[in-house]
C-alpha positions as CSV (number, residue, x, y, z in Angstrom):
1,M,-135.6,20.9,97.6
2,S,-135.6,24.6,98.2
3,G,-131.8,24.6,98.1
4,L,-131.8,22.9,94.7
5,T,-134.3,25.4,93.4
6,G,-132.1,28.2,94.5
7,Y,-129.4,26.9,92.1
8,L,-131.6,26.7,89.1
9,P,-131.1,30.3,87.9
10,E,-127.3,29.9,88.0
11,L,-127.6,26.6,86.1
12,Y,-129.8,28.2,83.5
13,M,-127.5,31.2,83.1
14,G,-124.5,28.9,82.9
15,L,-126.0,26.7,80.2
16,S,-127.2,29.8,78.3
17,S,-123.6,31.3,78.4
18,L,-122.1,28.0,77.1
19,M,-124.7,27.8,74.3
20,V,-124.1,31.4,73.2
21,H,-120.4,30.7,72.7
22,K,-120.6,27.1,71.5
23,L,-117.2,26.9,69.7
24,R,-115.4,28.7,72.6
25,S,-117.0,26.4,75.1
26,L,-116.0,23.3,73.1
27,L,-112.4,24.4,72.7
28,T,-112.3,25.1,76.5
29,M,-113.6,21.6,77.1
30,L,-111.0,19.9,74.9
31,G,-108.5,19.8,77.7
32,M,-111.0,18.1,80.1
33,I,-112.1,15.7,77.3
34,F,-108.6,14.6,76.5
35,G,-107.6,14.5,80.2
36,V,-110.6,12.5,81.3
37,G,-110.3,10.2,78.3
38,A,-106.6,9.6,79.0
39,V,-107.4,8.7,82.7
40,V,-110.2,6.3,81.7
41,A,-108.0,4.7,78.9
42,M,-104.9,4.4,81.1
43,L,-106.8,2.9,84.0
44,S,-108.5,0.5,81.6
45,I,-105.1,-0.6,80.3
46,T,-103.7,-1.2,83.8
47,A,-106.9,-3.0,84.9
48,G,-106.7,-5.3,81.8
49,A,-103.0,-5.9,82.5
50,Q,-103.7,-6.8,86.2
51,K,-106.5,-9.1,85.1
52,E,-104.1,-11.0,82.7
53,M,-101.5,-11.0,85.4
54,I,-103.8,-12.6,88.0
55,S,-105.0,-15.1,85.4
56,F,-101.5,-16.1,84.5
57,I,-100.5,-16.6,88.2
58,D,-103.6,-18.7,88.6
59,L,-102.3,-20.9,85.8
60,L,-99.1,-21.6,87.7
61,G,-100.9,-21.9,91.1
62,V,-100.3,-19.5,94.0
63,N,-99.5,-22.4,96.3
64,N,-97.1,-24.0,93.8
65,I,-93.3,-24.0,93.5
66,I,-91.9,-25.0,90.1
67,V,-88.3,-26.1,89.5
68,E,-87.3,-25.8,85.9
69,A,-84.1,-27.4,84.4
70,K,-82.0,-25.1,82.2
71,E,-80.8,-27.8,79.8
72,A,-77.7,-27.5,77.7
73,T,-78.1,-26.5,74.0
74,D,-74.7,-28.0,72.9
75,R,-72.1,-30.5,74.0
76,D,-69.6,-27.9,75.2
77,T,-72.1,-26.3,77.5
78,L,-73.2,-29.7,78.7
79,Q,-69.6,-30.8,79.5
80,A,-68.9,-27.6,81.4
81,R,-72.0,-28.0,83.5
82,R,-71.5,-31.7,84.1
83,A,-68.1,-31.0,85.5
84,I,-69.7,-29.4,88.5
85,S,-73.3,-30.5,88.5
86,P,-75.3,-33.7,87.6
87,G,-78.2,-31.6,86.3
88,L,-81.8,-32.0,87.6
89,T,-82.2,-35.6,88.8
90,F,-84.6,-37.9,90.7
91,R,-82.2,-37.6,93.6
92,D,-83.0,-33.9,93.8
93,Y,-86.7,-34.7,93.8
94,R,-86.3,-37.3,96.6
95,N,-84.2,-34.9,98.7
96,I,-86.8,-32.2,98.4
97,A,-89.7,-34.5,99.2
98,A,-87.9,-35.9,102.2
99,N,-86.5,-32.7,103.7
100,V,-88.9,-29.9,102.9
101,Q,-91.8,-29.4,105.3
102,G,-95.3,-28.4,104.3
103,I,-95.4,-30.1,100.8
104,Q,-98.8,-31.4,100.0
105,A,-98.2,-32.9,96.6
106,S,-95.2,-33.2,94.3
107,T,-94.1,-34.8,91.0
108,P,-91.1,-34.8,88.7
109,R,-91.6,-34.1,85.0
110,K,-90.0,-35.5,81.9
111,R,-91.0,-34.1,78.5
112,F,-89.9,-34.2,74.9
113,K,-91.2,-33.6,71.4
114,P,-92.1,-36.7,69.5
115,S,-90.4,-37.3,66.2
116,K,-93.4,-39.3,64.8
117,L,-97.1,-39.2,65.5
118,L,-100.1,-41.2,64.3
119,P,-102.6,-40.0,63.6
120,K,-100.7,-37.1,62.1
121,S,-101.2,-33.7,63.7
122,S,-103.0,-31.2,61.6
123,M,-101.3,-28.4,63.5
124,E,-98.3,-28.0,65.8
125,P,-97.4,-31.5,67.1
126,P,-98.2,-32.0,70.8
127,Q,-95.5,-32.4,73.5
128,L,-95.3,-35.6,75.4
129,I,-94.8,-35.2,79.2
130,G,-94.5,-37.9,81.9
131,V,-95.7,-37.0,85.4
132,L,-97.0,-38.7,88.5
133,P,-100.8,-38.8,89.2
134,S,-100.5,-35.9,91.6
135,F,-99.9,-33.6,88.6
136,L,-103.7,-33.4,88.3
137,E,-104.1,-31.9,91.8
138,I,-101.1,-29.7,91.7
139,N,-102.2,-27.9,88.5
140,S,-106.0,-28.0,89.3
141,L,-106.8,-29.8,86.1
142,K,-110.2,-31.0,85.1
143,I,-111.2,-34.1,83.2
144,I,-114.1,-33.7,80.8
145,E,-113.9,-37.2,79.2
146,G,-112.7,-40.5,80.7
147,R,-110.4,-40.6,83.7
148,W,-106.9,-39.6,84.9
149,F,-104.2,-42.2,85.2
150,N,-103.6,-43.6,88.7
151,D,-100.7,-45.0,90.8
152,E,-101.2,-48.5,89.4
153,D,-100.9,-47.2,85.8
154,N,-97.6,-45.5,86.8
155,T,-96.2,-48.5,88.7
156,T,-96.9,-50.9,85.7
157,S,-95.7,-48.3,83.1
158,A,-99.1,-48.8,81.5
159,P,-99.3,-47.6,77.8
160,V,-102.0,-45.0,78.5
161,C,-102.3,-41.2,78.1
162,V,-104.5,-38.2,78.7
163,L,-104.8,-35.6,76.0
164,G,-105.1,-31.9,76.3
165,E,-108.1,-30.3,74.5
166,A,-106.1,-29.1,71.5
167,A,-104.1,-32.3,71.2
168,K,-107.3,-34.3,71.1
169,V,-108.8,-32.2,68.3
170,N,-105.5,-32.2,66.4
171,L,-105.0,-35.9,66.5
172,L,-108.4,-37.5,66.8
173,G,-110.9,-34.8,65.7
174,Y,-114.1,-33.8,67.6
175,E,-115.4,-37.4,68.2
176,R,-115.1,-39.2,71.5
177,A,-111.4,-39.9,72.1
178,V,-111.4,-42.4,75.1
179,G,-110.5,-45.9,74.0
180,K,-108.7,-44.8,70.8
181,Y,-105.0,-45.0,70.3
182,V,-102.2,-42.6,69.4
183,K,-98.8,-43.7,68.2
184,V,-95.9,-41.7,69.7
185,N,-92.6,-42.6,68.0
186,T,-92.8,-46.4,68.1
187,Q,-95.2,-46.8,71.1
188,W,-99.0,-47.0,71.0
189,L,-100.8,-45.3,73.8
190,Q,-104.4,-45.8,74.7
191,V,-106.3,-42.5,75.4
192,I,-108.1,-42.8,78.8
193,G,-109.0,-39.2,79.3
194,V,-109.3,-35.7,77.9
195,L,-108.6,-32.5,79.8
196,A,-110.8,-29.4,79.9
197,H,-109.6,-26.3,78.1
198,Q,-106.9,-24.3,80.0
199,A,-105.8,-20.8,79.6
200,S,-102.1,-20.5,78.4
201,A,-99.5,-17.9,78.9
202,D,-98.3,-16.0,75.8
203,T,-94.8,-15.1,76.9
204,D,-91.8,-16.5,78.8
205,V,-91.9,-15.6,82.4
206,E,-88.9,-15.9,84.8
207,G,-87.4,-18.9,83.1
208,L,-90.6,-20.8,82.3
209,E,-90.9,-22.1,78.7
210,V,-94.0,-21.0,76.8
211,T,-96.1,-24.2,76.6
212,N,-99.6,-24.6,75.1
213,R,-101.1,-26.4,78.1
214,N,-103.9,-27.7,75.8
215,N,-101.5,-29.3,73.3
216,L,-100.1,-32.0,75.5
217,I,-100.0,-35.8,75.6
218,I,-99.7,-36.6,79.3
219,A,-98.6,-40.1,80.3
220,P,-97.5,-41.7,83.6
221,L,-93.9,-40.9,84.5
222,N,-92.7,-44.5,84.5
223,T,-94.3,-45.0,81.1
224,V,-92.4,-42.2,79.6
225,M,-89.1,-43.1,81.3
226,R,-89.2,-46.8,80.4
227,R,-91.0,-46.9,77.0
228,F,-89.6,-43.8,75.3
229,E,-86.1,-42.7,74.3
230,D,-85.5,-39.0,73.5
231,N,-83.3,-38.6,70.4
232,Q,-81.7,-35.6,72.2
233,G,-81.2,-37.5,75.4
234,F,-77.5,-36.8,75.6
235,L,-78.3,-33.1,76.1
236,R,-81.1,-33.6,78.6
237,D,-81.2,-33.8,82.4
238,E,-82.6,-36.9,83.9
239,I,-85.8,-34.9,84.6
240,D,-86.5,-31.5,83.4
241,G,-88.9,-30.2,86.0
242,I,-90.3,-30.6,89.5
243,Y,-93.8,-29.4,90.6
244,L,-94.4,-28.9,94.3
245,R,-97.7,-27.8,96.0
246,V,-97.4,-26.5,99.5
247,A,-100.2,-26.9,102.0
248,D,-102.6,-24.1,102.8
249,G,-101.0,-21.8,105.5
250,T,-97.5,-22.6,104.4
251,D,-95.4,-19.8,103.1
252,S,-94.4,-20.8,99.6
253,I,-91.8,-18.1,99.3
254,E,-90.0,-19.3,102.4
255,T,-90.4,-22.9,101.3
256,S,-88.8,-22.0,98.0
257,R,-85.7,-20.8,99.8
258,V,-85.3,-24.2,101.4
259,V,-85.8,-25.9,98.1
260,N,-83.2,-23.6,96.5
261,A,-80.7,-24.3,99.3
262,I,-81.1,-28.1,98.9
263,L,-80.5,-27.8,95.1
264,A,-77.6,-25.4,95.5
265,A,-75.8,-28.0,97.6
266,T,-75.6,-30.5,94.7
267,H,-75.6,-28.2,91.7
268,K,-72.9,-25.8,93.1
269,D,-74.0,-22.7,91.3
270,A,-73.9,-24.3,87.9
271,G,-76.9,-22.2,86.8
272,D,-78.7,-25.3,85.4
273,Y,-82.0,-24.8,87.1
274,T,-84.4,-22.0,88.2
275,V,-87.0,-22.0,91.0
276,V,-90.2,-20.3,90.1
277,V,-92.6,-19.1,92.9
278,P,-95.9,-17.9,91.5
279,A,-96.8,-16.1,94.8
280,D,-93.5,-14.2,94.5
281,L,-94.1,-13.4,90.9
282,L,-97.5,-12.1,91.8
283,E,-96.1,-9.7,94.4
284,Q,-93.4,-8.4,92.0
285,R,-95.9,-7.8,89.2
286,R,-98.2,-6.0,91.5
287,Q,-95.5,-3.6,92.5
288,T,-94.5,-3.1,88.9
289,Q,-98.2,-2.6,88.0
290,M,-98.6,0.0,90.7
291,I,-95.6,2.0,89.5
292,F,-96.9,1.8,85.9
293,E,-100.4,2.9,87.1
294,I,-99.0,5.9,89.0
295,V,-97.0,7.0,86.0
296,M,-100.0,6.7,83.7
297,I,-102.2,8.6,86.1
298,C,-99.6,11.4,86.4
299,I,-99.4,11.7,82.6
300,A,-103.2,11.9,82.4
301,G,-103.3,14.3,85.4
302,I,-101.1,16.7,83.4
303,S,-103.7,16.7,80.7
304,L,-106.4,17.5,83.3
305,L,-104.2,20.3,84.7
306,V,-103.9,21.8,81.3
307,G,-107.6,21.6,80.9
308,G,-108.1,23.3,84.3
309,I,-105.8,26.2,83.2
310,G,-107.9,26.5,80.1
311,I,-111.0,26.8,82.1
312,M,-109.5,29.5,84.4
313,N,-108.3,31.4,81.3
314,I,-111.6,31.4,79.6
315,M,-113.5,32.3,82.8
316,L,-111.2,35.3,83.4
317,A,-112.0,36.4,79.8
318,T,-115.7,35.9,80.5
319,V,-115.5,38.0,83.6
320,L,-113.9,40.8,81.6
321,E,-116.6,40.5,78.9
322,R,-119.5,40.5,81.3
323,T,-118.2,43.2,83.7
324,R,-121.2,45.4,83.0
325,E,-123.6,42.5,83.6
326,I,-121.9,41.9,86.9
327,G,-122.3,45.6,87.9
328,I,-126.1,45.5,87.0
329,R,-126.6,42.3,89.0
330,R,-124.9,43.8,92.0
331,A,-126.8,47.1,91.6
332,I,-130.2,45.3,91.8
333,G,-129.3,43.3,94.9
334,A,-127.1,40.4,94.0
335,R,-124.6,39.5,96.8
336,Q,-120.9,38.7,96.2
337,A,-121.8,35.1,97.1
338,D,-124.4,35.1,94.2
339,I,-121.7,36.3,91.7
340,V,-119.2,33.7,92.9
341,R,-121.8,30.9,92.6
342,Q,-122.8,32.1,89.1
343,F,-119.3,31.9,87.7
344,L,-118.3,28.9,89.7
345,T,-121.4,27.1,88.3
346,E,-120.3,27.9,84.7
347,A,-116.8,26.6,85.3
348,V,-118.1,23.4,86.9
349,L,-120.6,22.9,84.0
350,I,-117.7,23.1,81.5
351,S,-115.8,20.4,83.4
352,I,-119.0,18.2,83.8
353,V,-119.9,18.3,80.1
354,G,-116.2,17.9,79.2
355,G,-116.0,15.0,81.7
356,V,-119.0,13.2,80.2
357,I,-117.6,13.5,76.7
358,G,-114.2,12.5,78.0
359,I,-115.6,9.3,79.5
360,I,-117.1,8.3,76.1
361,F,-113.8,9.2,74.4
362,G,-111.8,7.2,76.9
363,F,-114.0,4.2,76.6
364,T,-113.7,4.4,72.8
365,L,-110.0,4.9,73.0
366,S,-109.6,1.8,75.2
367,Q,-111.4,-0.3,72.7
368,V,-109.3,1.0,69.8
369,I,-106.1,0.2,71.8
370,A,-107.4,-3.3,72.6
371,L,-108.1,-3.9,68.9
372,A,-104.9,-2.3,67.5
373,A,-102.3,-3.4,70.0
374,G,-104.0,-6.7,71.1
375,W,-103.9,-5.6,74.7
376,S,-106.6,-6.6,77.2
377,T,-108.4,-3.5,78.5
378,V,-111.1,-3.3,81.2
379,V,-113.1,-0.1,81.7
380,T,-114.2,-0.3,85.4
381,T,-116.8,1.7,87.2
382,A,-114.0,2.9,89.6
383,S,-112.0,4.4,86.7
384,I,-115.1,6.3,85.4
385,V,-115.9,7.6,88.9
386,V,-112.3,8.7,89.5
387,A,-112.0,10.4,86.1
388,F,-115.3,12.2,86.4
389,G,-114.7,13.2,90.0
390,V,-111.3,14.6,89.2
391,S,-112.7,16.6,86.3
392,V,-115.4,18.2,88.5
393,F,-112.8,19.0,91.1
394,I,-110.5,20.6,88.5
395,G,-113.4,22.7,87.3
396,L,-114.3,23.8,90.8
397,L,-110.6,24.5,91.8
398,F,-109.8,26.5,88.7
399,G,-113.1,28.3,88.7
400,I,-112.7,29.8,92.2
401,Y,-110.2,32.5,91.3
402,P,-112.2,34.0,88.3
403,A,-115.4,33.8,90.3
404,V,-113.9,35.6,93.3
405,Q,-112.4,38.3,91.0
406,A,-115.9,38.8,89.5
407,A,-117.4,39.2,93.0
408,K,-114.8,41.8,94.0
409,L,-115.7,44.2,91.2
410,D,-117.0,47.5,92.3
411,P,-120.7,47.7,91.2
412,I,-120.5,51.4,90.1
413,E,-117.2,51.0,88.2
414,A,-118.6,47.8,86.6
415,I,-121.7,49.5,85.3
416,R,-119.6,52.3,83.8
417,Y,-117.3,49.7,82.1
418,E,-117.5,49.6,78.3
């Protein structure tokens, strides 16, 4: 307590000095305000980006491997590919299932856009996809109404389906959907379940098509294969995707290399498929995120450095202005350490006040960026502590030299100074 009391005179003198020259003090603080604000804003942007990145990877499943067909867009491309590769087929799926160790669950996927729907969709028409019952486990889906289809439904090609949340609202409104029917092209499907809302990705990632996971009509694979005919079938592969879920403890990246090797043997570098490994994507994005974060912190650090130079500059000017005051204090018994502490306290006070204002400015700036650019920003406690701690350190570092220069003044010459 006595140690804190000993600092009170320096604190009072420092605050008094700042208040006497309000405008000069504010201008000196601007560098710290902008620097700290930039640090808080940049860290909030990187934290928001990281949160979105992790959420997106969670959508795909860190234990999953996804094989996506790169289907032809015209006959010429199709003929060139078919000359060397049969495209993605059930044979590929069976080879992978039989030869790859550590696969816990798997399913092929067949999808297409219906040409006719009843009831008519009030928004974008849902996609129809056919998958095996294991699709529920692989993608960690949750049923909020009714049930998921089972192996018997798939074996008998039952005319049933499960709707995504958006597809249910678009087609059947907000009333209970189970037991009702939807007509897809010429086939009637009975709704047996509705999925809970799922987050969706906004952009293409590594060959994955942007799909609204809530706007889907999901039916058993055999139902789709036997009851529906895609009007663009001549351009389509036999199946357009394969989902694999590896068991816990199995390296999904290493497993994906085995999958790729099996596919490469039959597709012969035709470039008609891509293997997506969410765990690998996560690692790549983390590295990119780290580089981005370092660059942003360096840019913000330059602002803090400029602010520190401003503090040193104004403190040197203050020492010159108060040379006579320093001489009088030394003459009445103040030690060099007392003079150093006095001016160092003033420099740190400038950085503390500037840091507090900078944190408020950075928080406001992050909110403005989120609204204007549509980015996700997250102001974390760590970013505030880091920014504030750096600002105090900068004030301490750049205040040492002026404080030492003040303490070295000869008392007699200082008193004579005009």
